[in-house]
Structures are given as structure tokens and as C-alpha cells.
N, C-alpha and C positions, 0 to 999 in steps of 0.2 A: 504493500500499500506507502500513495504519498505521501510526503511529509506536507505537513500546513507550513508554509515557507516563512514564519512572520513568526515560528516557536522552532525552525530548527537547530538540530543539535542544542535544543535550549531544559536544561532541565529545571522544575519547580521553578516557572514565569509567573510571576507577583501577581503582572494585571492579569493575570486570571483566575486565582483566586479571592475571589470580595466582593463579590456580583446575589452575595445570596444571607440570608439569615441563620445557622442555622445553633437549634441550640445548644450551648459550648459545652463542652465537658474535656476531659482531661488535656490530650495532646491535641485541639483544634485549640482553647489557650495557648498551647502551645508554640503555634501555629504564631499566632496573632507574636506573641511573645520577640521567637525571630526576622518581625516584619512582614511574613508572608498574607497575612490575611486568613482569611474561610478561602474553602471554596469553594464552586460557584455549584448547585445543583443543576444545573439543567444539562438534559443527557445529552450523552451520548453521540453522534451525529453519524455513523458507518459513511465512509469516501466508497469504497467498497460497492454501495447504493446510491450513492451521492454522484459517481460520474457513468455506471451505470442505468441512471436513469436517463442522465445527459444526454448518454450515445441513443438511447431509445428516443427519447425526443425528438434529434438532430435527425437519425431516423425516418421515423414518422413526417415530421416538416419538409426533407425533401424530397420524402414521397407523393403525399400529402396536395404539397407543388406543381413538382410532375403532370398529379392525375388532372388540376385542376385544368392549371395551362394549356395540356394536349384539348381537357374536355371542352374547356372556351374557343381557343382555334381553330380546330376542328368541326367546330359544331353538331356534339358527339356527344354518347353521353356517358358519363366517366370512369363507366361502372361499364365503358362497350366499346373500348376505344379501338382502331382497327390494327391489326395482330402487330404488328413490330414494335410495338409503343409501350406494350404492361413489360418487355422480360428487361426493356432499356433502363426502363424509367424502376423499377423493380430492384435493379445490379445496384444500379447508379446510386439505389440510400442505400442499399445495403454495400457497399464500400468504402460509401463518403469516415464513416465509423473506422473503420478496419485503415484507412489514411489518417485520418484523424490521431489514430493512437500509434501513429507507427515516427509521426514527430512531435509526439510530448503532449498534446495541444489534449487531455483530460487530468492532470496533474491539475493536484489541489493551488499551483502556483500558476498555472494557465486560467485555470474559470474563475481566480480572484483579483490577473490583471487583466483584464481581455483584450484595451488598447493594446498595452505591447503585438496580443498575439495574433492579430489582426494577419499580419502579413502571413503567417507560417499556415493560419485559420484559407486568407485566397490565395497559398502553392496548393491546398490539400486540394478544397474545392475542382481549380485549374488543370491539375495531374490527372484526378480524375478526366477531364471532358477532352484531356486532352490525349488519351489515350482514349478512350467514345471517337473523336475526328481520327484521327491514327483508324482504326480500326472499322467507319466506316469506308473508310480510305479502301485500304487495304482487301474488304467485302466487298469493295465497291457496291454498299448499301446507300450509300445520299438521296435515293432517287427516293427513298422508302419516309424518309421524317425531314420532317420543316425543321425548314435553319433558320424558322421565323421560331418556332417554338423550341427552340437549343438553344437560341440566344435571348431568349425571354428568360426561360426557365433559369440557363448561368447567373445575367446577371439577378435578378429577384432573387433565387436563390442562393448570393454570395451576403445579402445584401436581408436575407433573414436571418440566415445564419449570428450574423453580427447583431441584428439586434434581438435574438435566440440569448447570445451565450450571453446582452448587455444585460438580461435582465438578470438571466441565472449569477450572474455573479453578484448581484445586491442582496437574494438568499442563502449564500456560500458567504461575502465576508457576514453579514451577523453571526449567522454561527462559527464563524472563525475568531468573530470577535470576544463572543461567547467563552469560546475555550471547549466546544462542542466538536470542533474535528480532530485533537488528540485524545487519547484514552486515559483517563491520570490511572494513577501506580505507586505503587508504596514498598520500598524495600523491606523484607523479611531479615529480620539476619546482620547485625552488621559489624565492622571488622576488615581485616584484606579483603575480602572476595568480597567486601560490598567494594568497596573500595575504588577495585580494580574495575567492578562490572562498569562501576560509575562514570569514568577515563573511558572507557569500552561507547559505553553508551552516547558522552558527547563529541568523540570522534567520529559518529556513523554518521554519515549523511543521509542514507532513509530512514529515517522516526518518527513517528508517528505517537511516540509516548511522554508524556510528560510526567515527571519523582517526581513523587508533591513530599515526600520524607520519609524515618525511618525509622521500621520498630525490630525490637531486640530486646530478648530477655533479660543478656548478662548487660553488667551495670559495671564495668572496670575497663581494663586500660583494652583489654580485649575489641570492647566498642566502644568508641569514644559520642559524646555526646553530637557531636557534625563528623560531617563525610562530603569533602566539598564543601558545597550550598545548599549539603542535603542536612534539615536537622534532624535530629533522634527526637519520636512524636512520645515514642512509652514501650509496651509488654506489648505483647502478643497478647495479653486478656484485653486489653484498651484497641486493641484493632477490628474488634468485629466491631465493638459502638461506632470506634471512626468510620470506618467501611460501607457502614450502611445509612450517617452523616451523609459525609460529603462526598459521596456518588463513588466512588472507589470502581477503575473498570476493567484494573489486568495489581493483580501478587504479583509479585520475581519473589521466589524464596532462592536466596541466596547462599546459602549450607550445602557444606559437599557433600554424597552421595554418600562419603566413610560415617559422618553421624548420623548414622536410620536408627536407631530410635526415640533421637532427639525429634528430627526428621518426622517421622509418622506421626508421636503427642502432640507436633503441629497441623500439620496436613489433617488431622483427626477432627483441631477444631476448628478447622477456615471451611473447613468442603461445605458445608452448609450458606454459604457466600453468593450471590447472584452473583460471580466474578472469573475471572482464562485466572488461573493462577498455572501459575511459570516457574517454572526450575534449572538455576540457571547453570548452564552451560560452557561455564567460558573457563570456566580455571579446570576443570574436572581434566579429572586428568585418563580417562575410562570417554574412549570413544565410540560412534554409535553409526551405522551407517544415518549416511547425510536425508534421508526420507524419517528424519526420526525428530531431526529436530525440526522445529519452526523460526522464525527470523526475528526481531527487533530491531528496522536495517539491518548493519552485517552479521549480527553479535546471537548467536546459536539459544535457544532456550526449548527445552522437557514438558513439550506441553500435561499437564499432571489431573487438570480439573478446564473443561468450556464451561464458562457464560450460555445457559440457554438458551435457545432464542438469539442466536445468533445475526447480528444482519438484515437476511431477504427473513427472513422468521419470524421478526415485533416484529416485521413490516405488513405481511400478510397476515400475521394473525390479529396487527391491529383494525385490519380493512376488512378481516373477517364477522368481527367480534361489529363491526357499527353494521355492516349493509345485513346480516341476519337479527342482530336482536333490532337497531330500526322495521324491522318486516316486519318482524315476529311483536313489537308493540302496537304499528296498524292491527295483524290481524286482531289480535288479544286485548285489544282496551272493549271491547262489551263481555267481555268474559270480566276483566278488572274490573269494572264502571258495578257486572252484579258481587261477583263476592266484595264489594265495598262496599253496598248497598244494604248484603245478608250481615256485617259482623257489626253498619251501625246500627240497624231496626233491634239487633240481639242483643247487644250492653252496652256500656258507657263505657266515651271517652273513645278516645282517634283510631281511623282506620288506620292508619301505621304506623308502625316500631321497627323504632331506631336502636341495631343497639352495635355497639364498637368491639370492633373487628381485626384482626391485626391479618397485610395485606400485602402485598411483595415487595423485598425484604425489611421480613415485619412490622411495615409502617400501616399507625391503626389509620382507619378509615370506618367510612360509617355508614352502619348495611342498614337497607327498608326491607321491610316487610310487611304486608298484612298480619295483623293483631291478631293474635289468634288464643288469646291468655285475658278473663280479666283482666280488664285496667290497674286494679286494682291488686294484681296478684302481681303483676312483669318482673320480671327479673335481670334486668340492664346484663345482665351479666356472667349468666347461665352460668352461675354456679350452684345452683342443682337444678342435675338432667332432666327432663320432664317424661314420666315413664307410661304407661300402661292405666289408661283410664286416672289419668291427676285430673283433680278436681279442681282445680289452678284453668286446664283447655277449656274454653266454651264446648257449646256443640259444635257452630259454626266454625271455627276453631280443629278441632279435630278432621272433619270431614276436608279443612282444607291442607296443613297439616298431611295427611295417609298420603292426598294425589297432589302434594308441595307445590299447587294455589295460592300459598301465600310468601314463596320465593319471589311469584313475579313482579315485587315493586323491580327486583333487581338488575331490573334492565334500565333503569334509570341509570344502577351502579354499573350494565356498561358501557351504555350514552357516555357520560360523564369519563372513564375511563380507571374506575380507579380497579372496575372484574371485570375478571369475563366470561367467554360462554363456558365456554370448559375451561375446567384448573383445576389445583384442591382445592375441598368446598374448607372458606372460612370459621375457623374459631372464634367465638365469646373467649375475651381475656382470661374468664377468671375459669374451665369449661374444667373439667374434671375428668378422670376416669378410673377406680377404685381410690377415690378419699385423697386425687394427686389430680396437678395442672397436670396435662397430656404434652408440659415439655420434661415435667419432668421422671412421667413414662414412658417415655419409648428417645432413645438414645438417636441424637443424628434431627429429632422431632422438625426443626427450621427450617433441616432444608428443604422442605417444604412452599416452602415462600421462596422462592427460587426464581418465581414462575405468580404472575399475576394470580390468584384465586379464583375460580368460575362455579355460578350459578350449578353446573354439572359437571361431572366432573368420568373418570376411569372407573373412583371403588364404589361412587351411587350406584354406575352400572352392573355392578358383580356386587351386587348384594350385601355392600359396605356403608348404604345411608342409615340415613338415623343414630337410637343410642345407642352410646359407646363410652357401653357403663361397665366395665373388662379392660384389663390389658391390653389380652389379646384380640376386643377389638382395634384398642385404636393402633393394635401392630399393625392387625392387614388392611388398614386403611393406611397407615402413611406407605404402605410399603403396592401399593395399589396408583398414592401418588408419585410417588418417586418412580414408578415402570413408566409411564404418563410422562413425567419430566422430561428425566432417556430418552425416552422413544417419541417425542412430538412427533406430530405434523399433520398436516391439513387433513390429511387422508383420514385419521386416527380422530380430529377433532367430531371433521361429520358424518366418519361413525359413532359416534358418543350419541351429538345430535338423538341420530338417527333414533339408535336403539334407546333413548330417554324416555318419551313416553313411553313403552314398552314395562320397563321394567319401574313405575309410578304407576302402575294395574296394578303388580302386584302386591305395589303396601305393606312393603314388609320391612319393620325394622322404623315406623316413626312413628311418630303417639301424637 
């Protein structure tokens, strides 16, 4: 991936780290003490997705323009052009991204400064038309095409490409100013290996990572307070909260493979975080095959854990959520109105029930549900699980809980971006199994929060919905949630959505 040119080979950039209020915790206070400020909470924008979308946009613009001009010039339907036009238009539209890529026109530097790249853009476009002209001459095909059409397409196409680049530059510059094109990283482990890695990253030209600090459990001369310009921000226990609050994207572990026991202990604590975890291979004496490594710039790393839904996955899932949730709202609005009316007629109190639950990255969100309990018996923290024949639940409440109609208002949460349609079900903050909080029952419970929670999920369609009164029930639900996270795909989401209504008809486990 190409670097952000304004942050090229620069670690801990101070101007990226001071744009959002974050509840102070000790490592963040240390950031302020060293004059760095706090980290922006604006989410990372994948440069791979950005450049791919710009490529696709240019291909569509040039192809569409060719069809439009040909249709106007020949008085033909753009979708029913004379035979030779269609293959030529498609060939030119597909050739443009390839030629532009070879000239470096999709680097972040080129996208940020389109005025400086006009010459290369014009060269790419002219080269394509030069090849087309030569091919027409050698193949004696000139009489099959209108010279006016080719001339207008060439001039209008270049003008449109320049305007398109200028428009996309505004958006790319906005992301660049917010530091969203760089992945934010911290080093886990200090001392000489970390210092060597920092120097290697600084010397690397192709870097899209901004390292903001170091976390290390050691507090002696083997782990100094600073490594170059990087401050030591705390120990590994403090790192968990810091990563969640500061929206870190990458954890770089600098411990040597020889420190196996310590390495395993640290990874066991870190794997629940929704980040990429990389093990530095820069100073390792044990070498693997080249395909075993990934790279940040020119520095090799071993991939330990990958962030779920990276790059395209996050975008595709967001589109899926918004489109299907909007359609579901339109189709189910009569049902929601009838449920609301039934609740209002049976008992006093608001129709909707709001409850704090853990969402993505352990952030608290307010989940909406239809009220299923008597208002004066409501349990906002879910400290006591609902059981069969629970006296707190109304008659309407029993029906809507058994059929999961009480969950329909969560479509609003999906449209607001707090929930997904499919994902691990969000649990209340004080929910318990066997009289213990969920995170005390299952080791690694918070790994469920590496993705957004969902209205339905893999656990629910496999029979693990409703009451979780035992440790075994909770363990099985978490196992299914982790399977979903590790094996996510759009096809799996659609399968779960398709099977959800049939699983609800059984009504098992929900009271």
C-alpha cells in the first residue's frame, strides 16, 4: 500500500493526535505530558479501497462518456450502437486504469495533488488513443469509426478525468488531514529490538503506519522511558483500554521468538482486540519462506491475528446493513405499529425499552427494544435473567419475546451504525450466567466484540438463543459467535438472515 505523503516515514505525528475528546486514562495522560496530545478517533480509511473505487470510477466515466457521445453522434441508442463501437469503448475503458496504474497515478501522493499529475494523466490518456489510432491504421479499420466521435471522446474524456481527479482530491485531502489514511500502531515490548525496529521503519519509504508509543511491562534499563521520539505509555494491562479508546489499528510485538512463554502470555491477553497483531521479524535470526511475511514498508512481519472485516469487508457489510435494514423497516412498519399498539393497550409505560449494552470494541451503545415487561418491574441492566413464566413479563411481552418481535426496533440501531443485521448478539452490562458476569465465565469473552453486534447471528439460528443461565450455554454461544467472526462472508450473512425466520418459529429458549 502506498504511503500518505504528508506523513512519509514519520512516526508519532503530533498533528494527527489531537482531534477528539477521549475520557482520560493513564496512557493518554502520558501522551499529553510528552506533548503529543490525544489520538483522533476518526476511523481508518483503507487506501486499498479508496484507490480501487477511484479506478472503478474512472473506468465507468470513460466508458459511459464513450457510449453517450457515440449515441449522440450516430443517432443510435447507446445500448444498440453499431458493431465496432462497443468493443473499442470497453477496451479503452479497461485500459485506462491499467496504464494509469503503471504511471503511479493511483498513489496517495498523486491523488492528493491532481494539479501536479495532469501531465502524466494526459500522457496516459494520449498513449491509449495513440495505440488505438495505430491499430486502426494497421488494421485498415478507420472507415468503421467516426473521426469526430474519437476526437470529441478524447478531448471530453481528458477534461472529465481532470475534473474527477479534482473532486476526489477534496475527499482524500479531508481523510489525510484527519490522519485517517495512516494505520495507527503501538509497539508492544521495548528495549533494543524496539529501537532497531523504529529505525528501520523511519528509513522505509513505503510506510502507511504511524507509531504513537510503546507499551512494556518492564520498568528498568532494558526498557527506557523513550525510544527515539516514541514515549513509553504504559504496561500491557493498560494497553487493552488504550487501544479501545484510541482506535489503534495495529499492534506490533517486538519480543523475540525465544521469549516464548512471555510472548504467549501477551498474545493471550491481546487477541480479543479488533486489531491486526504483527510480530516483528526484523531482528529475528530464524528465517522463513518469503511468503510467510507481510510488510510495512520494507520491514518484515509475521501475521499473528488479522482484524476482522478488513478493507472491503467493512464496506460491503455496511452496504448490506443499510440496504436490507431500510427495506425491512418499510416492509415491517405495519407489524411494528401493531406491536406498539398492543403494548400500549395492555400496560402503562413507554412502548420502547432502552438498554445499555456492549457494542463493537466494548463501547457502550443504547439498544432499542419493544417493552416486554411491566414498566415498574423493568430491569435496565439485566442483572436478573428472564425465566419461563417470569411474572415481570406481560402477556404481549411473552409473545413478542418468543417470536423476537421485541427486537424489531433495533433496525433503527442498524441504520444509525451501532448494530449490524448479523453478528454476535449484544449482551447487557450486568448479564450473568451461574451468578457470574459473562466475561468472568468464558475466557476471551470480549473477543465477541471484535465486530459490531447483530440483531441475529450464527448462535441464534443454531439453537443458542434466549436464556443463558449456565456456563455451558454461554460457552456454546460464544463458540458460535467466534466461528462467525473467523468465517465471515456475505454469503454467510445471507444464509443466517434466510434461516432466522425459520428458527424463530421454533421459539426455543426465549421466554
